Residue, then its C-alpha position, 0 to 999 in steps of 0.5 A: x450033264x450030258x446033252x441027252x440028259x439035258x434034252x430029256x429034261x427040256x422035253x419033260x419041262x415042255x409037257x403039260x397036264x392032259x387034264x388041266x393043261x397046266x405045268x407039271x413038276x418033275x419028281x426024279x426020285x419017284x420018276x413021275x411028272x406031278x400035276x398039283x392042279x389035277x392032284x395026279x402023278x404021271x409015271x415015267x417008265x423006261x424014260x417015257x412019260x405015260x400021260x394017261x389019266x388012267x395010269x396016273x397015281x392020285x396024290x394024297 
């Protein structure tokens, strides 16, 4: 794993849900940060997490 990938992963792990302030799970396959507590998945576009509730996908 390169230093850049490690740094990106650490940055993603330090983010919290903007609604609940709870933890987010990184879904590498879908390129999303998932908040189970809020029932939302926040997209990652071009390597940038989009932490806006209006941009989040509702979990089924």
